[in-house]
matplotlib code that plots the C-alpha trace (Angstrom):
import matplotlib.pyplot as plt

x = [64.6, 67.6, 71.2, 71.5, 68.8, 70.3, 72.5, 69.4, 67.1, 66.4, 67.6, 64.1, 63.6, 66.9, 65.9, 62.6, 64.3, 66.6, 63.6, 62.0, 65.1, 67.3, 70.8, 72.7, 70.4, 71.8, 75.3, 74.5, 73.2, 76.5, 78.4, 76.6, 76.8, 79.7, 82.2, 80.1, 79.2, 82.9, 83.7, 81.1, 82.3, 86.0, 85.5, 83.1, 85.4, 88.8, 90.1, 90.3, 89.6, 86.8, 85.2, 85.5, 83.8, 81.1, 80.3, 80.2, 77.9, 75.7, 75.5, 74.7, 72.0, 70.6, 70.7, 68.7, 66.3, 65.5, 62.0, 61.3, 62.0, 58.7, 59.9, 59.4, 62.9, 65.3, 67.2, 70.5, 69.2, 68.2, 71.6, 73.4, 71.2, 72.1, 75.8, 75.9, 74.1, 76.7, 79.5, 78.0, 77.6, 81.3, 82.4, 80.5, 82.0, 85.5, 85.1, 87.2, 90.2, 92.3, 92.4, 95.0, 93.6, 94.3, 96.5, 94.0, 95.6, 93.3, 90.0, 91.1, 92.6, 89.3, 89.3, 92.2, 92.2, 93.8, 97.0, 97.4, 96.8, 99.9, 102.2, 104.8, 103.3, 104.9, 103.4, 100.0, 100.0, 100.7, 97.8, 95.5, 96.5, 95.8, 92.4, 91.4, 92.8, 90.7, 87.6, 88.2, 88.0, 84.3, 81.5, 80.3, 76.9, 78.5, 81.1, 78.5, 76.5, 79.6, 80.7, 77.3, 76.8, 80.3, 82.2, 79.7, 77.6, 74.2, 71.5, 70.6, 67.1, 68.6, 71.3, 68.5, 66.7, 69.8, 70.5, 66.8, 66.8, 65.1, 66.8, 67.3, 69.3, 71.6, 72.1, 72.9, 75.3, 77.1, 77.3, 78.8, 81.1, 82.4, 82.9, 85.2, 87.0, 87.7, 90.3, 92.0, 91.9, 92.5, 96.2, 95.6, 93.2, 95.1, 91.8, 89.8, 87.1, 85.1, 83.0, 80.8, 81.0, 84.4, 84.4, 81.5, 80.1, 82.6, 82.8, 79.3, 80.8, 83.8, 87.0, 88.5, 87.1, 86.7, 89.4, 88.3, 86.3, 88.0, 84.9, 82.8, 81.4, 77.8, 76.0, 73.4, 70.8, 72.8, 75.9, 75.1, 78.7, 79.9, 78.6, 81.3, 81.8, 83.3, 87.0, 88.6, 91.3, 94.4]
y = [120.7, 121.4, 120.9, 117.7, 116.1, 116.9, 113.7, 111.5, 113.3, 112.0, 113.8, 114.9, 116.3, 118.1, 119.8, 120.7, 122.2, 124.2, 125.6, 126.5, 128.5, 126.1, 127.6, 124.2, 121.7, 122.2, 121.9, 118.5, 117.4, 118.6, 116.7, 113.5, 113.7, 115.8, 112.9, 111.2, 114.5, 115.3, 111.8, 112.2, 115.7, 114.7, 111.7, 113.5, 116.5, 115.0, 118.3, 119.1, 122.8, 122.3, 119.6, 121.8, 124.7, 122.4, 121.1, 124.6, 125.7, 122.7, 123.2, 126.9, 126.1, 123.4, 125.7, 128.3, 126.0, 123.7, 125.1, 123.7, 120.1, 118.1, 114.7, 112.9, 111.4, 110.9, 114.0, 112.4, 111.8, 115.4, 116.6, 114.3, 115.5, 119.1, 118.2, 116.2, 119.1, 121.5, 119.2, 118.8, 122.6, 123.0, 120.2, 121.6, 125.0, 123.5, 121.3, 123.6, 123.5, 120.6, 119.9, 117.7, 114.7, 114.8, 112.4, 111.1, 107.9, 107.2, 107.6, 105.8, 102.9, 101.1, 101.2, 98.8, 95.0, 93.7, 92.6, 96.0, 97.7, 95.9, 97.5, 100.1, 103.5, 105.2, 102.6, 102.9, 106.6, 106.2, 103.8, 106.2, 109.0, 106.7, 105.8, 109.4, 110.4, 107.7, 108.8, 112.4, 111.3, 110.6, 113.1, 114.6, 112.8, 109.4, 110.2, 111.1, 108.0, 105.8, 107.6, 107.0, 103.4, 101.9, 103.9, 104.9, 101.7, 103.3, 101.1, 102.2, 103.4, 105.6, 107.0, 107.8, 109.7, 111.6, 112.5, 113.2, 110.8, 107.5, 104.3, 103.3, 106.4, 105.6, 102.1, 103.4, 106.0, 103.4, 101.0, 103.5, 104.8, 101.3, 100.5, 103.6, 103.0, 99.2, 99.5, 102.2, 100.3, 96.7, 96.9, 98.1, 95.3, 92.5, 91.0, 92.0, 89.4, 91.4, 94.0, 94.6, 97.3, 99.0, 98.7, 96.3, 98.9, 98.3, 102.0, 102.9, 103.9, 106.2, 104.9, 108.3, 111.4, 114.7, 117.3, 119.7, 122.8, 126.1, 127.7, 126.9, 123.4, 124.4, 126.8, 129.3, 131.1, 134.2, 132.5, 129.9, 130.0, 128.5, 125.1, 124.6, 121.3, 119.4, 119.3, 122.6, 123.6, 121.6]
z = [124.3, 126.6, 125.6, 127.6, 125.5, 122.1, 122.0, 122.3, 120.0, 116.5, 113.4, 112.7, 116.2, 116.0, 112.7, 114.2, 117.2, 115.0, 113.1, 116.4, 117.4, 119.4, 119.1, 119.2, 117.5, 114.0, 115.4, 116.7, 113.3, 111.8, 114.4, 113.5, 109.8, 108.7, 108.4, 105.7, 104.0, 103.9, 102.5, 99.7, 98.8, 98.8, 96.6, 94.3, 93.8, 94.3, 95.8, 99.5, 99.3, 96.8, 99.0, 102.1, 100.3, 98.9, 102.4, 103.8, 101.0, 101.6, 105.4, 105.1, 102.6, 104.9, 107.9, 106.0, 104.3, 107.3, 107.5, 104.0, 105.1, 104.9, 106.2, 102.9, 103.3, 106.1, 107.3, 106.4, 102.9, 102.7, 103.8, 101.4, 98.5, 99.3, 99.6, 96.3, 94.5, 95.9, 94.7, 91.2, 90.9, 91.7, 89.5, 86.5, 87.1, 87.4, 84.3, 82.2, 84.5, 85.6, 89.4, 91.1, 93.1, 96.8, 98.6, 101.2, 102.4, 105.4, 103.6, 100.5, 102.4, 102.1, 98.3, 98.1, 98.5, 101.7, 100.0, 98.4, 101.8, 103.1, 100.5, 101.5, 102.3, 99.2, 96.9, 98.6, 98.2, 94.5, 94.2, 96.0, 93.5, 90.6, 92.0, 92.5, 89.1, 87.4, 89.3, 88.2, 84.6, 84.9, 84.3, 87.6, 87.4, 87.0, 89.6, 92.2, 91.6, 92.0, 95.1, 96.7, 95.6, 95.3, 97.8, 100.4, 100.1, 99.6, 98.1, 94.6, 95.7, 98.5, 96.1, 93.7, 96.4, 97.3, 93.6, 92.8, 89.8, 89.1, 90.2, 86.6, 86.0, 89.0, 87.7, 84.2, 85.5, 87.7, 84.8, 82.5, 85.1, 86.0, 82.3, 82.0, 85.3, 85.1, 82.3, 84.3, 87.6, 86.4, 87.0, 90.6, 91.5, 89.7, 88.6, 85.6, 86.1, 88.7, 86.9, 89.9, 92.5, 92.8, 96.6, 97.3, 99.6, 102.4, 103.2, 104.4, 107.7, 107.3, 108.7, 109.5, 111.0, 109.2, 109.6, 112.3, 111.3, 111.7, 113.2, 116.3, 116.6, 117.1, 114.9, 116.0, 114.0, 113.8, 112.4, 109.7, 108.4, 111.7, 110.6, 108.0, 109.6, 106.7, 106.6, 107.2, 104.7, 105.2]

ax = plt.figure().add_subplot(projection="3d")
ax.plot(x, y, z, "-o")
ax.set_aspect("equal")
plt.show()
């Protein structure tokens, strides 16, 4: 596969080309998926540096473990699973210390109702901080399930595949997480009647691009760390 054909290749073919030694195939995969991987990591961890490190860890792991992919799920599901696992590892290690939620106004814009989005910027930013602070109160497993289902819009079955747990477990984690969050978020939404999805899945496609990586865009076999890809440190 030549470089000109990378853009038209499927994710599966790109991963196969990477395993076969193509120097830019994995970089194309990173380009395609890093925005959503970054969004998942940021919302799961609530800290920009931790999220960037988690995405870097995940992509380096995927780079090295590509030969183990057996095609039993989509490549994007496989990448998300590795990213979520990296986030959960970091969240568990950081459980004993308090982290400050990030102020990420562009990405969290989609968590607010339309009338709330029209508020003054300073008030919106305060709402965003409260939303992330509330999310940070959840156990990592519940937080990850809600990020995938309610914020990223994944079907429960696909989220279960990403998390490597039964669908019933995802439903249970989401239900418990929502029950804990709704009292904290009711004053932001202005409506306590809706106990369904926090975001109704409106954010499946990210509305903002990932901050540029500090390293090269494409990664070669000799430099897996170059695929950091997910939101360089701000």
